[in-house]
Backbone as a ProteinNet text record, in pm:
[ID]
protein_1_A
[PRIMARY]
MPRSRLRYAAAVLRVLVLCHGNICRSPIAEVLLEAAIAGDPDLVGRVRVTSAGTSAEHEGEGMHPESAALLARRGLRTSHRARRLSPAVAAQQDLIVAADRWNLRDGRAIVAAATSHAEIRLLRDFDPEAVGRDLDDPWGQPPRAYEQTAAAVEAAIPGILGALRARL
[TERTIARY]
-21345	-21239.7	-21284.8	-21271.4	-21311.1	-21232.9	-21296	-21235.8	-21100	-21086.6	-20959.2	-20847.9	-20881.2	-20782.2	-20734.4	-20823.1	-20784.6	-20682.4	-20705.5	-20609.1	-20475.6	-20478.9	-20356.6	-20278.5	-20347.1	-20281	-20218.2	-20273.7	-20224.6	-20116.3	-20085.6	-19988.8	-19852.8	-19791.7	-19656	-19571.9	-19466.5	-19373	-19268.7	-19232.2	-19129.6	-19006.8	-18894.9	-18767.6	-18668.9	-18596.7	-18495	-18363	-18258.1	-18123.4	-18052.8	-17991.3	-17935.5	-17786.1	-17709.5	-17567.3	-17536.4	-17411.5	-17374.9	-17405.2	-17341.4	-17353.7	-17446.3	-17492	-17582.1	-17516.5	-17384	-17317.6	-17242.4	-17214.2	-17138.5	-17221	-17231.3	-17293.8	-17442.9	-17517.1	-17662.3	-17707.7	-17644.2	-17686.2	-17654.3	-17539.4	-17506.6	-17613.5	-17644	-17742.9	-17881.3	-17917.6	-18048.5	-18064	-17966.1	-17975.7	-17966.7	-17878	-17869.4	-17998.2	-18055.1	-18181.2	-18295.7	-18297.2	-18397.9	-18391.8	-18272.1	-18255.6	-18301.7	-18271.6	-18314.5	-18466.5	-18528.8	-18674.5	-18737.5	-18676.5	-18728.9	-18728.8	-18641.3	-18634.8	-18713.2	-18785.9	-18861.1	-19011.1	-19077	-19219	-19308.9	-19267.4	-19348	-19337	-19230	-19204.8	-19214.3	-19192.2	-19191.4	-19323.8	-19312.2	-19428.2	-19489.5	-19435	-19491.6	-19395.9	-19273.7	-19173	-19107.2	-19095.4	-19026.5	-18902.3	-18786.9	-18659.9	-18603.5	-18559.3	-18492	-18372.1	-18302.3	-18190.5	-18177.3	-18101.4	-18075	-17952.2	-17907.1	-17793.8	-17833.9	-17751.9	-17776.6	-17713.4	-17632.5	-17563.1	-17612.3	-17606.6	-17645.1	-17523.9	-17403.5	-17283.4	-17274.6	-17341.8	-17338.5	-17474.5	-17566.8	-17702.7	-17703.4	-17777.9	-17790.6	-17685.4	-17579.9	-17474.4	-17517.7	-17452.1	-17470.8	-17394.3	-17411.1	-17337.1	-17187.9	-17107.7	-16962.9	-16927.1	-16827.7	-16791.3	-16758.5	-16696.1	-16666.2	-16793.3	-16888.9	-17017.9	-17089.1	-17089.9	-17155	-17085.1	-16953	-16878.6	-16909.7	-16915.7	-16948.2	-17085.9	-17183.1	-17319.5	-17327.6	-17256.5	-17256.3	-17198.3	-17092.4	-17034.1	-17134.4	-17230.7	-17333.8	-17458.7	-17452.8	-17566.8	-17683.8	-17654	-17759.4	-17762.1	-17868.7	-17892.7	-17782.1	-17740.7	-17639.8	-17691.6	-17812.7	-17868.5	-17903.9	-17872.4	-17893.4	-17869.5	-17943.8	-17918.7	-17923.4	-17813.5	-17803.8	-17902.8	-17956.3	-18046.8	-18026.4	-18071.1	-18061.1	-18194.5	-18187.2	-18308.5	-18369.1	-18491.6	-18565.5	-18676.4	-18731.3	-18845.5	-18961.5	-18983.7	-19092.6	-19068.2	-18945.1	-18911.6	-18919.5	-18869	-18872.4	-19015.9	-19106.8	-19246.7	-19312.3	-19255.7	-19312.4	-19258.5	-19163.5	-19095.8	-19157	-19146.1	-19184.1	-19060.9	-18950.7	-18826	-18710	-18624.3	-18501.8	-18386.3	-18296	-18182.9	-18056.1	-17992.8	-17877.6	-17745.6	-17652.4	-17522.6	-17436.5	-17441.8	-17357.2	-17427.3	-17365.4	-17431.5	-17446.9	-17362	-17376	-17496.7	-17513	-17631.3	-17757.7	-17745.3	-17858	-17901.2	-17804.7	-17833.9	-17898	-17836	-17889.1	-18024.7	-18039.7	-18167.4	-18277.4	-18245.5	-18345.6	-18392.9	-18301.1	-18338.8	-18430.6	-18401.6	-18484.8	-18622	-18625.3	-18753.2	-18835.8	-18772.7	-18844.2	-18901	-18823.1	-18870.5	-18988.6	-18994	-19102.1	-19224.4	-19211.7	-19314	-19354.6	-19254.5	-19272.3	-19276.2	-19343	-19346.8	-19252.7	-19163.6	-19068.6	-18978.8	-18955.5	-18857.5	-18720.7	-18621.3	-18486.7	-18390.1	-18311.6	-18218.6	-18087.8	-17983.2	-17855.8	-17869.5	-17813.6	-17819.1	-17759.6	-17644.8	-17576	-17643.3	-17739.6	-17816.8	-17902.8	-17922.3	-17999.3	-17912.9	-17784.2	-17690.3	-17654.3	-17696.9	-17670.1	-17522.1	-17434.1	-17290	-17230.7	-17312.3	-17256.4	-17341.1	-17424.4	-17512	-17428.3	-17474	-17407.6	-17288.6	-17254.3	-17136.9	-17178.3	-17091.7	-17113.2	-17079.6	-17143.3	-17107.5	-16996.1	-16876.3	-16761.6	-16784.6	-16739	-16752.1	-16633.5	-16658.3	-16547.3	-16494.6	-16557.3	-16519.6	-16370	-16305	-16161.8	-16074.4	-16134.8	-16062	-16051.8	-15970.2	-15958.7	-16086.3	-16100.8	-16221.4	-16256.1	-16157.1	-16188.2	-16270.3	-16256.7	-16336.6	-16484.2	-16512.1	-16650.6	-16707.7	-16623.7	-16667	-16694.9	-16614.1	-16637	-16767.2	-16794.8	-16921.3	-17037.9	-17028.1	-17134.9	-17153.4	-17044.6	-17053.8	-17123.2	-17092.8	-17158	-17307.1	-17341.6	-17483.1	-17551.6	-17488.5	-17548	-17568.7	-17480.1	-17496.1	-17617.7	-17655.1	-17770.2	-17902	-17896.6	-18019.2	-18115.4	-18073.1	-18172.5	-18249.7	-18182.9	-18250	-18346.4	-18307.6	-18397.1	-18520.1	-18500	-18613.5	-18707.3	-18651.9	-18734.1	-18815.4	-18753.6	-18824.7	-18935.1	-18910.1	-19012.4	-19129.1	-19099	-19206.1	-19293	-19228.8	-19303.4	-19396.4	-19364.1	-19448	-19566.1	-19558.9	-19667.7	-19772.8
3125.3	3042.7	2897.1	2822.8	2681.3	2602.6	2500.7	2420.2	2362.3	2311.2	2253	2356.6	2480.8	2588.7	2614.7	2604.8	2624.8	2519.2	2395.5	2290.6	2316	2356.7	2384.7	2497.1	2602.8	2717.8	2681.6	2583	2545.9	2437.7	2387	2278	2319.4	2230.1	2251.5	2133.9	2164.9	2062.4	2040.4	1915.9	1882.1	1829.1	1898.5	1865.6	1826.4	1719.6	1675	1662.8	1720.1	1709.4	1597.1	1506.2	1384	1373.7	1349.1	1316	1199.5	1175.6	1059.6	1081.3	1181.1	1198	1308.9	1392.8	1505.1	1608.6	1629.8	1735.5	1835.6	1802	1893.1	1937.8	1851.2	1889.7	1916.6	1823	1841.6	1959.5	1989.5	2110.5	2238.2	2241	2357.9	2374.7	2266.8	2273.7	2307.4	2249.5	2278.6	2427.5	2486.2	2626.8	2719.6	2689.4	2773	2765	2646.6	2631.5	2700.3	2685.6	2752.8	2904.8	2960.2	3105	3146.5	3065.3	3097.7	3093.6	2997.3	2986.9	3105.6	3149	3264.1	3390.9	3397.2	3513.2	3497.6	3388.2	3362	3373	3477.5	3497.4	3382.2	3307.2	3193.9	3073.1	3065.6	2946.8	2970.2	3093	3119.5	3073.3	2999.8	2947	2824	2782	2667.5	2549.6	2566.3	2460.2	2451.2	2331.2	2306.4	2224.4	2270.1	2202.8	2146.4	2022.6	1957.7	1881.9	1812.7	1729.6	1607.8	1511.8	1389.3	1323.3	1218.1	1139.9	995.5	922.6	779.5	698.6	762.5	698	757.4	677.8	725.3	766.9	765	786.5	924.5	1025.5	1160.2	1203.1	1110.6	1142.8	1223.7	1333	1419.5	1527.9	1519.4	1620.8	1746	1856.1	1977.6	1966.6	2068	2062.4	2080.3	2037.6	2049.3	2196.7	2226	2365.4	2446.9	2384.9	2459.1	2490.1	2398.3	2424.5	2539.8	2535.2	2641	2775.1	2776.1	2900.7	2960.3	2875.7	2922.3	2988.9	2924.1	2979.7	3105.5	3106.9	3224.7	3345.8	3325.3	3436.1	3495.3	3416.3	3463.2	3513.2	3512.1	3558.3	3461.6	3333.9	3232.9	3145.7	3071.5	2983.9	2878.7	2852.9	2750.2	2641.8	2656.6	2553.8	2430.4	2312.4	2188.8	2070.3	1963.4	1836.3	1727.2	1655.9	1549.9	1438.1	1382.4	1268.3	1176.3	1055.1	955.1	949.8	932.9	916.2	780.1	782.6	660	643.2	524.5	508.3	602.1	626.4	716.3	859.1	906.4	1041.1	1044.7	941.2	935.6	941.2	876	871.5	1008.9	1101.8	1236.1	1333.2	1290.1	1381.2	1376.3	1489.3	1495.8	1484	1541.9	1541.5	1520.2	1425.3	1402.6	1430.5	1516.2	1559.1	1503.5	1409.3	1338.4	1403.4	1406.8	1469.6	1392.4	1260.7	1181.7	1051.1	976.7	855.5	747.6	744	645.9	680.8	809.4	852.1	834.2	853.2	830.9	683.8	593.4	450	413.2	459.1	426.7	492.9	615.3	685.1	614.4	565.5	491.5	367.3	298.2	179.1	216.1	326.4	370.6	414.4	486.8	529.2	406.8	306	184.6	112.5	107.9	43.9	119.2	248.1	331.3	327.5	262.8	270.2	415.8	500	643.4	673.4	779.2	824.5	942.5	965.3	1076.3	1054.7	1162.9	1159.7	1177.8	1104.5	1119.4	1141.3	1249.2	1287.8	1335.5	1333.2	1392.5	1544.6	1604.9	1750.4	1820.1	1774.2	1843.9	1822.4	1731.2	1715.8	1838.8	1922.6	2045.9	2158.3	2134.7	2229.3	2174.4	2240.4	2186.5	2163	2229.8	2213.7	2097.6	2033.3	1930.9	1804.3	1779.6	1662.5	1536	1451.6	1323.9	1331.6	1451.9	1467.9	1468	1414.4	1413.3	1548.5	1578.6	1694	1646.7	1697.7	1653	1676	1580.8	1589.2	1667.7	1780.9	1861	1813.6	1711.8	1666.6	1639.4	1697.8	1679	1763.4	1845.9	1930.4	2073	2157	2296.6	2376	2493	2575.1	2599.6	2609.9	2636	2523.2	2400.7	2289	2309.2	2368.5	2397.6	2507	2603.8	2709.7	2650.7	2556.1	2490.5	2410.3	2346	2273.3	2371	2483	2582.8	2636.9	2660.7	2711.7	2609.9	2482.8	2379.2	2371.9	2385.4	2387.4	2509.1	2624.3	2747.1	2738.1	2667.9	2651	2564.2	2474.9	2386.7	2449.7	2550.1	2607	2660.6	2734.5	2779.5	2663.4	2554.2	2437.1	2374.2	2368.1	2313.4	2402.1	2533.1	2624.5	2610.8	2598.5	2579.2	2451	2343.5	2216.5	2227.8	2301.1	2318.5	2401.7	2510.2	2592.3	2509	2420.2	2336.8	2239.3	2204.3	2111.6	2179.5	2309.9	2381.5	2432.4
-10088.9	-10146.7	-10142.4	-10251.3	-10252.1	-10147.6	-10096.2	-9990.8	-10031.2	-10154.1	-10195.9	-10195.7	-10229.6	-10227.5	-10084.9	-9988.5	-9848.4	-9805.6	-9843	-9807	-9875.1	-9999.3	-10073.5	-10006.4	-9967.9	-9906.2	-9772.4	-9705.4	-9572.9	-9578.2	-9696.7	-9709.5	-9656.2	-9581.5	-9533.2	-9581.5	-9653	-9697	-9588.8	-9570.1	-9472.2	-9544.3	-9520.7	-9584.9	-9475.8	-9498.5	-9403.5	-9477.5	-9419.4	-9475.2	-9399	-9473.1	-9415.9	-9441.7	-9335.9	-9351	-9257.3	-9228.1	-9146	-8997.3	-8936.6	-8792	-8747.6	-8840.2	-8811.4	-8720	-8740.7	-8663.9	-8751.2	-8876.9	-8964.8	-9084	-9183.6	-9311.1	-9300	-9242.4	-9242.1	-9157	-9042.3	-8971.8	-9049.8	-9117.3	-9200.1	-9307.1	-9377.9	-9485.8	-9432.1	-9319.1	-9258.7	-9232.5	-9167.3	-9127.7	-9249.4	-9343.9	-9464.6	-9546.2	-9558.2	-9630.8	-9556.8	-9427.6	-9344.4	-9365.3	-9367.7	-9387.7	-9527	-9627.8	-9764	-9775.2	-9711.6	-9713.8	-9643	-9532.3	-9457.4	-9542.6	-9642.5	-9730.1	-9859	-9873.8	-9996.7	-9968.2	-10018.4	-9987.1	-10033.2	-10133.6	-10179.7	-10086.9	-10008.2	-9927	-9776.5	-9733.4	-9589.4	-9526.7	-9418.1	-9348.7	-9412.7	-9525.6	-9597.6	-9606.7	-9556.2	-9559.9	-9423.5	-9373.1	-9246.4	-9276.6	-9228.1	-9255.5	-9125	-9130.3	-9018.2	-9074.6	-8988	-9033.3	-8943.9	-8993.2	-8917.9	-8977.6	-8911.7	-8959.8	-8979.8	-9052.1	-9070.1	-8957.5	-8876.5	-8765.3	-8633.5	-8528.9	-8395.7	-8312.2	-8371.6	-8291.6	-8227.4	-8281.7	-8223.4	-8169.6	-8159.8	-8118.5	-7988.1	-7988.9	-7872.2	-7862.2	-7943.7	-7940.2	-8016.3	-7984.1	-8062.6	-8192.5	-8278.6	-8404.4	-8378.3	-8471.3	-8460.4	-8438	-8353.3	-8326.6	-8452.7	-8551.5	-8675.9	-8754.6	-8754.2	-8819.7	-8749.4	-8616.6	-8539	-8560.9	-8564.7	-8584.8	-8722.5	-8823.9	-8958.7	-8960.4	-8900.7	-8899.2	-8812.7	-8701.2	-8614	-8686.2	-8763.9	-8840.7	-8939.1	-8979.3	-9072.7	-9000.6	-8868.1	-8789.4	-8788	-8808.4	-8815.9	-8691.1	-8677.7	-8563.4	-8551.8	-8428	-8402	-8307.1	-8256.9	-8168.3	-8251.4	-8195.2	-8269.7	-8177.2	-8197.4	-8130.5	-8236.1	-8249.3	-8350	-8319.3	-8427.7	-8414.4	-8533.2	-8516.3	-8622.7	-8696.4	-8826.8	-8905	-8872.4	-8828.1	-8797.5	-8900.8	-8911.4	-9000.8	-8965.1	-8837.2	-8796.4	-8844.8	-8833.8	-8882.2	-9034.6	-9100.5	-9247.1	-9298.3	-9228.4	-9271.4	-9269.1	-9196.1	-9185	-9289.8	-9371.5	-9463.7	-9603.9	-9673.3	-9814.4	-9903.9	-9858.6	-9934.7	-9838.2	-9870.5	-9793.9	-9888.5	-9845	-9926.1	-9861.1	-9927.8	-9871.4	-9912.3	-9818.6	-9841.9	-9941.1	-9936.9	-10027.4	-10063.6	-10152.4	-10204.2	-10098.2	-9996.3	-9888.7	-9802.5	-9773.5	-9698.1	-9781.9	-9912.1	-10002.5	-9995.9	-10004.8	-9997.4	-9863.8	-9754.2	-9621.7	-9599	-9646.8	-9634.3	-9710.5	-9829.9	-9908	-9833.6	-9767.9	-9690.9	-9575	-9508.8	-9396.7	-9446.8	-9558.2	-9617.1	-9656.2	-9715.1	-9754.1	-9631.9	-9523.3	-9401	-9340.2	-9367	-9313.1	-9403.1	-9517.4	-9621.8	-9644.1	-9646.7	-9667.3	-9816.4	-9850.3	-9988.9	-10010.4	-9916.2	-9928.5	-10049.4	-10120.4	-10227.6	-10161.8	-10206.3	-10151.3	-10266.8	-10254	-10360.5	-10300.5	-10382	-10341.9	-10337.7	-10236.9	-10222.7	-10344.6	-10388.8	-10498.4	-10633.6	-10642.1	-10765.6	-10794	-10694.5	-10712.8	-10770.5	-10783.4	-10844.7	-10981.8	-11090.1	-11223.9	-11253.2	-11180.9	-11202.1	-11121.3	-11036.2	-10947.1	-10938.6	-11036.4	-11035.1	-11016.7	-10924.1	-10898.6	-10805.5	-10761.8	-10674	-10526.8	-10444.9	-10300.8	-10239.9	-10128.6	-10046.9	-9954.5	-9973.8	-9894.5	-9746	-9666.9	-9521.6	-9465.9	-9399.6	-9347.7	-9212.4	-9153.6	-9020.2	-9014.3	-8914.2	-8893.5	-8984.4	-9066.7	-9160.5	-9105.2	-9164.3	-9119.2	-9152.5	-9093.8	-9114.8	-9261.6	-9348.2	-9489.6	-9550.6	-9500.1	-9550.4	-9516.7	-9400.9	-9363	-9452.2	-9487.1	-9580.2	-9717.6	-9761.3	-9890.8	-9888.5	-9776	-9760.4	-9771	-9701	-9705.7	-9846.9	-9917.3	-10055.1	-10145.8	-10128.6	-10209.9	-10178.2	-10051.8	-10012.6	-10074.9	-10063.4	-10118.1	-10269.3	-10339.2	-10482.9	-10515.8	-10426	-10447.6	-10403.8	-10318.1	-10261.6	-10367.3	-10469.8	-10568.7	-10631.9	-10660.1	-10716.1	-10617.3	-10491.3	-10388.6	-10376	-10370.6	-10358.3	-10478.3	-10596.9	-10715.4	-10707.3	-10661.8	-10647.8	-10543	-10436.2	-10333.6	-10386	-10457.7	-10517.2	-10610.8	-10687.3	-10781.6	-10710	-10586.3	-10508.9	-10443	-10426	-10355.8	-10449.5
[MASK]
++++++++++++++++++++++++++++++++++++++++++++++++++++++++++++++++++++++++++++++++++++++++++++++++++++++++++++++++++++++++++++++++++++++++++++++++++++++++++++++++++++++++

């Protein structure tokens, strides 16, 4: 196999899901995207997904109990520690997927400070039916709001997976 092909085969894309506090939306999206990648033979082992927040107010906390309950009902991972997106973390990413336009704005500033080449986009822009729309924050809302957040994330996942395949 030619040397360049070996490097291509070993490429790992790094994706980070970004929200405000990194306890509700971004952990849900991280875990759902991680599960979708694990089931995709073209992407498994070639994409690493993490999450962060634009705020440090929940740094070190686990995910919100409703987020964890939603993922547990689906048999998915619930372990998580909130962190803030730093320029150092941003510099390591290939794609940053922001929950809403405020996180997009703040994420862009952090990426610029990192002189990172990461692409940053709204999560719902990957869903042709929701381009330009924010992912609603379920914090403080009843459990059905967390289910609605998960459904919106799931609607965007095929588009995210397609974009990741196109990068590999």
